[in-house]
C-alpha positions as CSV (number, residue, x, y, z in Angstrom):
1,M,-11.7,15.9,-29.3
2,R,-10.1,12.9,-27.3
3,K,-7.3,14.2,-24.9
4,S,-4.4,11.7,-24.6
5,L,-3.4,9.6,-21.8
6,I,-0.1,7.9,-21.3
7,N,0.0,5.3,-19.0
8,A,3.8,4.9,-17.3
9,T,3.4,2.1,-14.9
10,E,3.7,-0.5,-17.6
11,G,7.1,-1.6,-19.0
12,T,10.4,0.3,-18.0
13,E,10.6,2.4,-20.8
14,F,9.8,5.5,-18.9
15,L,12.1,4.9,-15.9
16,Q,15.1,6.5,-17.9
17,R,13.1,9.6,-18.9
18,E,12.0,10.5,-15.0
19,G,15.3,9.6,-13.5
20,L,14.5,6.6,-12.1
21,S,15.9,3.2,-10.9
22,V,13.2,-0.4,-11.1
23,M,14.0,-0.4,-7.0
24,P,12.6,2.9,-5.7
25,E,14.8,5.1,-4.0
26,P,14.1,7.2,-0.6
27,W,14.2,10.3,-2.4
28,E,11.1,9.6,-4.0
29,D,9.5,9.5,-0.5
30,G,10.2,13.1,-0.3
31,L,8.8,16.4,-1.4
32,R,8.4,15.8,-4.7
33,M,5.9,19.0,-5.7
34,D,6.0,22.7,-5.3
35,P,3.7,23.3,-2.4
36,E,3.5,26.7,-4.0
37,S,2.9,25.5,-7.3
38,P,-0.9,26.5,-9.0
39,G,-2.2,23.2,-9.1
40,A,0.1,20.8,-7.1
41,F,-1.3,18.5,-4.3
42,E,0.8,15.9,-2.3
43,W,-0.6,13.6,0.3
44,W,1.8,10.6,2.3
45,Y,-0.9,7.4,4.0
46,F,-0.2,5.4,6.3
47,D,-2.6,2.9,8.1
48,A,-2.3,-0.1,10.5
49,H,-4.2,-2.7,11.7
50,F,-3.3,-4.0,15.9
51,D,-3.5,-7.7,16.6
52,D,-2.9,-10.5,19.1
53,S,0.4,-9.3,19.7
54,S,-0.5,-6.0,21.5
55,T,0.4,-5.4,24.4
56,D,-2.7,-4.3,25.7
57,L,-5.6,-6.8,25.4
58,A,-7.9,-3.4,25.4
59,A,-6.2,-2.6,22.0
60,R,-6.3,-5.8,20.3
61,G,-8.1,-5.1,16.7
62,S,-8.3,-1.4,17.0
63,T,-7.3,0.2,14.0
64,V,-5.2,3.9,12.7
65,V,-5.1,6.1,9.5
66,I,-2.7,9.0,9.1
67,D,-3.4,11.2,6.3
68,I,-0.9,14.2,5.6
69,H,-1.8,16.6,3.2
70,V,0.0,19.2,1.8
71,R,-3.1,20.2,-0.1
72,P,-6.4,18.8,-0.6
73,M,-6.9,15.7,-3.1
74,V,-9.6,18.0,-5.2
75,K,-8.4,21.4,-5.3
76,R,-11.6,23.0,-5.8
77,V,-12.5,22.2,-2.0
78,L,-11.3,25.3,0.1
79,P,-9.1,25.8,2.1
80,E,-5.8,24.8,0.1
81,K,-3.7,24.5,3.1
82,P,-2.0,21.8,5.0
83,S,-3.6,19.4,6.8
84,I,-3.4,16.0,9.0
85,A,-6.3,13.4,9.2
86,L,-6.5,10.8,12.2
87,T,-8.8,8.3,12.4
88,I,-8.6,5.6,15.3
89,T,-11.0,2.9,15.1
90,R,-11.4,0.9,18.7
91,P,-11.7,-2.8,18.4
92,N,-15.5,-2.8,19.1
93,G,-15.6,-0.4,15.5
94,T,-16.6,2.3,16.7
95,K,-14.8,5.4,15.2
96,L,-12.7,8.5,16.3
97,M,-11.9,10.9,13.1
98,H,-10.6,14.7,13.5
99,E,-8.7,16.4,10.2
100,I,-6.7,19.7,11.3
101,Y,-5.5,22.3,8.4
102,F,-2.4,25.0,9.5
103,P,-1.4,27.5,7.9
104,S,1.0,26.9,5.1
105,S,3.8,28.7,7.2
106,K,3.3,25.5,9.7
107,F,4.6,23.1,6.9
108,S,8.1,21.8,5.9
109,A,9.5,18.9,4.2
110,S,12.6,17.6,2.6
111,K,13.2,16.6,-0.8
112,K,15.9,14.0,0.0
113,A,13.8,11.8,1.9
114,C,10.5,11.3,3.9
115,D,10.8,14.1,6.3
116,V,7.3,16.0,6.6
117,R,6.3,17.9,9.5
118,V,2.7,19.8,9.8
119,G,2.4,22.0,12.9
120,P,3.1,19.2,16.0
121,N,2.6,15.9,13.5
122,W,5.7,14.7,12.0
123,V,7.1,11.5,9.7
124,R,10.7,10.9,8.7
125,G,11.7,7.5,7.3
126,D,13.7,5.7,4.8
127,L,11.6,3.2,2.5
128,H,12.3,0.8,5.1
129,R,11.7,2.1,8.4
130,Y,9.4,5.4,9.1
131,E,8.5,6.8,12.6
132,I,5.8,9.2,12.7
133,H,3.6,10.9,15.1
134,A,0.3,12.2,14.8
135,E,-2.0,14.2,17.3
136,A,-5.6,15.4,16.9
137,Q,-8.3,16.7,19.5
138,G,-6.9,14.4,22.4
139,M,-6.0,11.5,20.0
140,A,-2.5,10.5,19.7
141,A,-0.3,8.0,17.2
142,D,3.4,7.2,18.1
143,L,4.5,4.4,15.6
144,V,7.3,2.7,13.6
145,F,6.5,1.2,10.7
146,T,9.1,-1.8,9.1
147,G,8.9,-2.8,6.0
148,I,8.5,-6.4,4.9
149,V,7.6,-6.6,1.6
150,P,10.3,-4.4,-0.4
151,P,9.2,-0.7,-1.4
152,W,7.3,-0.7,-5.1
153,R,5.9,1.3,-7.8
154,P,4.1,0.5,-11.1
155,G,6.9,0.7,-13.2
156,A,7.7,4.9,-13.3
157,G,4.5,5.2,-11.1
158,K,2.7,8.0,-13.2
159,W,-0.4,8.5,-15.3
160,F,0.0,11.6,-17.4
161,Y,-3.2,13.3,-19.1
162,G,-3.4,15.8,-22.0
163,A,0.0,16.9,-21.7
164,P,3.4,15.9,-20.5
165,N,3.9,18.2,-17.3
166,H,0.3,17.4,-16.1
167,Y,0.2,13.9,-14.1
168,F,-0.7,11.8,-10.8
169,A,2.1,9.8,-9.5
170,W,1.9,6.8,-6.6
171,L,4.9,5.3,-4.6
172,V,4.3,2.5,-2.5
173,A,7.0,2.3,0.3
174,I,5.8,-0.1,2.8
175,P,3.6,-2.6,0.6
176,Y,3.3,-4.8,4.0
177,G,5.1,-4.2,7.2
178,R,5.4,-4.5,10.9
179,V,4.1,-2.0,13.0
180,D,4.6,-0.5,16.9
181,G,4.4,2.3,19.4
182,T,1.8,3.5,21.1
183,L,-2.1,5.1,20.6
184,T,-3.6,7.8,22.9
185,Y,-7.5,8.2,22.9
186,D,-10.4,8.6,25.6
187,G,-7.6,9.3,27.7
188,Q,-5.7,6.4,27.7
189,T,-2.6,5.2,26.0
190,Y,-2.4,1.9,24.9
191,K,0.7,0.1,23.3
192,V,0.5,-1.6,20.3
193,K,1.5,-3.9,17.5
194,G,0.4,-5.1,14.1
195,T,0.9,-4.7,10.6
196,G,0.7,-1.9,8.1
197,Y,0.7,-0.1,5.0
198,H,2.7,3.3,3.9
199,D,2.2,4.9,0.3
200,H,2.8,8.3,-1.3
201,N,0.8,10.1,-3.9
202,W,1.5,13.8,-6.0
203,G,0.8,15.3,-8.9
204,N,-0.9,18.4,-10.7
205,V,-4.4,17.2,-12.2
206,D,-7.2,18.3,-10.7
207,L,-8.4,14.5,-10.3
208,G,-12.0,15.3,-10.0
209,R,-11.0,16.5,-13.7
210,V,-9.3,13.7,-15.5
211,M,-10.9,10.6,-13.6
212,D,-14.2,9.1,-13.9
213,H,-13.6,6.6,-10.8
214,W,-11.2,4.0,-9.4
215,Y,-11.3,0.6,-7.5
216,W,-8.2,-0.1,-4.8
217,G,-7.5,-2.1,-2.6
218,R,-5.0,-4.7,-0.6
219,A,-4.2,-7.3,1.2
220,R,-2.1,-10.1,3.1
221,I,-3.6,-13.4,2.5
222,G,-1.2,-16.3,4.3
223,D,2.4,-15.5,3.0
224,Y,1.1,-13.4,-0.1
225,T,0.9,-9.4,-0.5
226,L,-1.4,-8.2,-2.7
227,I,-2.2,-4.4,-4.6
228,F,-4.9,-4.4,-6.6
229,S,-6.8,-1.3,-8.6
230,E,-8.7,-0.7,-11.6
231,Q,-8.8,2.8,-12.6
232,T,-11.1,4.6,-15.3
233,A,-10.7,7.9,-17.0
234,A,-12.7,10.7,-17.6
235,E,-15.0,10.9,-20.9
236,E,-12.9,13.0,-22.4
237,Y,-9.8,10.7,-22.3
238,G,-12.0,7.8,-23.5
239,F,-12.9,6.2,-20.4
240,A,-9.4,4.7,-20.6
241,R,-8.5,1.7,-18.2
242,M,-5.3,1.9,-15.6
243,P,-5.4,-1.3,-14.0
244,V,-2.6,-2.0,-11.7
245,F,-1.3,-5.3,-10.0
246,M,1.5,-6.5,-7.5
247,L,1.8,-9.9,-5.9
248,A,4.5,-10.6,-3.5
249,K,5.3,-13.5,-2.0
250,G,7.2,-13.2,1.2
251,D,9.4,-10.5,0.2
252,R,9.6,-11.4,-3.0
253,I,7.4,-9.5,-5.7
254,L,6.0,-12.7,-8.2
255,T,4.5,-10.1,-10.6
256,D,3.8,-6.4,-11.0
257,D,2.3,-6.2,-14.7
258,G,-1.1,-4.8,-15.1
259,R,-1.7,-5.5,-18.4
260,F,-3.4,-8.8,-17.7
261,L,-5.8,-7.4,-14.7
262,T,-9.3,-7.5,-15.5
263,M,-12.2,-6.8,-13.2
264,K,-16.0,-8.0,-13.4
265,V,-18.7,-6.1,-10.7
266,R,-22.4,-6.8,-10.3
267,D,-25.1,-7.0,-7.8
268,F,-25.0,-3.2,-7.2
269,A,-26.5,-1.9,-3.7
270,K,-28.9,0.8,-3.4
271,Y,-27.6,3.6,-1.3
272,P,-28.5,7.1,-0.2
273,G,-27.7,9.9,-2.7
274,R,-26.4,9.3,-6.6
275,H,-24.4,6.2,-6.3
276,G,-24.7,2.6,-5.2
277,Y,-22.1,0.1,-4.7
278,P,-21.5,-3.4,-5.9
279,R,-21.3,-6.4,-3.5
280,Q,-19.4,-8.7,-6.1
281,I,-16.4,-8.0,-7.5
282,D,-13.8,-10.0,-9.3
283,F,-10.1,-9.2,-10.1
284,D,-8.6,-11.7,-12.9
285,W,-4.6,-11.8,-14.0
286,I,-4.3,-14.5,-16.7
287,S,-0.8,-14.0,-18.1
288,G,-0.2,-17.3,-20.5
289,S,-0.9,-20.7,-18.1
290,D,-0.6,-18.4,-15.1
291,E,-3.8,-17.0,-13.5
292,V,-4.7,-15.4,-10.5
293,H,-8.1,-14.8,-8.9
294,L,-9.8,-12.5,-6.6
295,F,-13.3,-12.5,-5.4
296,L,-14.5,-10.2,-2.9
297,R,-17.6,-10.9,-1.0
298,N,-19.4,-10.0,2.3
299,L,-19.1,-6.4,2.4
300,W,-18.5,-5.0,5.4
301,L,-19.0,-0.5,4.8
302,I,-16.6,1.1,7.0
303,S,-16.5,4.7,5.6
304,D,-18.4,6.9,3.2
305,A,-18.4,10.0,2.3
306,K,-21.1,11.4,-0.6
307,D,-18.9,14.5,-0.2
308,Y,-15.2,13.4,-0.3
309,N,-13.2,15.8,2.0
310,L,-15.9,18.2,3.1
311,Q,-17.2,17.2,6.4
312,S,-14.2,19.0,8.7
313,L,-14.9,22.2,7.1
314,P,-17.3,24.8,8.2
315,L,-20.9,24.6,7.1
316,W,-20.9,27.6,4.5
317,Q,-17.4,25.9,3.3
318,R,-19.3,22.8,2.7
319,W,-22.0,24.3,1.0
320,L,-19.8,25.8,-1.4
321,G,-17.5,22.6,-1.7
322,R,-20.8,20.7,-3.0
323,F,-21.7,23.3,-5.9
324,L,-18.1,23.4,-6.8
325,I,-17.2,19.5,-6.5
326,G,-20.9,18.1,-7.4
327,N,-21.7,14.5,-5.9
328,I,-18.5,12.5,-5.4
329,G,-18.9,9.5,-4.4
330,Y,-16.7,7.3,-1.7
331,F,-17.0,3.8,-0.1
332,R,-14.3,2.1,2.2
333,F,-14.9,-1.6,2.6
334,Y,-13.6,-4.6,4.4
335,A,-14.4,-7.7,2.8
336,D,-14.2,-11.8,2.1
337,L,-11.5,-12.1,0.0
338,E,-10.4,-15.5,-1.9
339,L,-7.2,-15.8,-3.5
340,A,-6.6,-18.6,-6.1
341,I,-3.1,-18.9,-7.8
342,E,-1.5,-21.1,-10.5
343,M,1.8,-19.6,-11.7
344,G,4.0,-22.3,-12.7
345,D,5.5,-24.3,-9.6
346,I,3.2,-22.2,-7.0
347,I,-0.5,-22.7,-6.9
348,A,-2.4,-21.8,-3.4
349,N,-5.9,-20.9,-2.4
350,E,-6.1,-18.8,0.5
351,R,-8.7,-16.4,2.0
352,C,-8.5,-13.5,4.3
353,K,-10.2,-10.0,5.1
354,A,-9.0,-7.2,2.2
355,L,-9.0,-3.6,2.5
356,Y,-11.1,-2.0,-0.8
357,E,-12.7,1.3,-1.5
358,I,-14.3,2.9,-4.4
359,M,-13.8,6.7,-5.1
360,I,-16.5,7.9,-7.8
361,L,-15.1,11.8,-8.9
362,Q,-17.4,12.0,-12.1
363,G,-19.5,8.5,-12.3
364,K,-20.2,8.1,-15.7
365,K,-18.9,5.7,-16.4
366,Y,-19.3,4.1,-12.9
367,E,-22.4,1.1,-12.7
368,R,-22.2,0.5,-16.3
């Protein structure tokens, strides 16, 4: 029997029910789940790319990704403890990554705004400006994120699975912003400047049970900021599509109506394991006479994990995790992106590099 799926990201009818305004408020980036509640998970994600404005020449082109988790996203992976993952990619493309788990007593967070601490790591902010400190195994990041594009969520930012109290939620606090501060790695501390992104996810459903797979990407291209996603629910939810799309120019959002977004994939590359990945991805957003087209080509694979979130665990727990969650697939890419826009008096054609990922949780509909 097919289970129901309610998409509360389209339109505004769910805002009142969820106690939300059209514009996100600071409390939405605070703690949203009870860490002790069975099935609950939550994380805050930050990434930044440091460019030619960085003071230290040696740091130009480096990147950082910071994940703070109350619990793992796929809860069948042990241990269910708060963690922080810090990934620094050097300018030459080589990567340093460490994920550290902490006792639950070392985690605290405010419900009024983003004010989170895990061991010696912390982040605080108000949907516009964030300060963050992260450290792991001789690496550290001390950064300030300042939003340029306003905070955003699609509609009420939730998908409800099977029951009104089972959901997955998403808030994009900084779709695009400035970042400055310091990175420490390889025994050196570098002053850095660049651009970045921050979002926040939470829920109480095992995504490995309710999602088949998703594609998600974002880009800053000329004066435009893009967030695009194609999510496919599990078979018991009829492989329902859940597209998300946001296009901003400068600090103004032009559209965030994902109903008109479609995706085409082709030319799958083989990859060790069960899953490959498409080398050509097209997104088309068409609403009346308004059209936006995205073409992703020339992929550069920067991260992969056949067994998502297992690599930092002890060997025996990796074996147990593989047995419990099966063959999850994950790919993260940079790609050449061509953007074509025709929206009223806005006509543009731009090219840049874009970041996107593919997460394969069940994969029954993937590659079909």
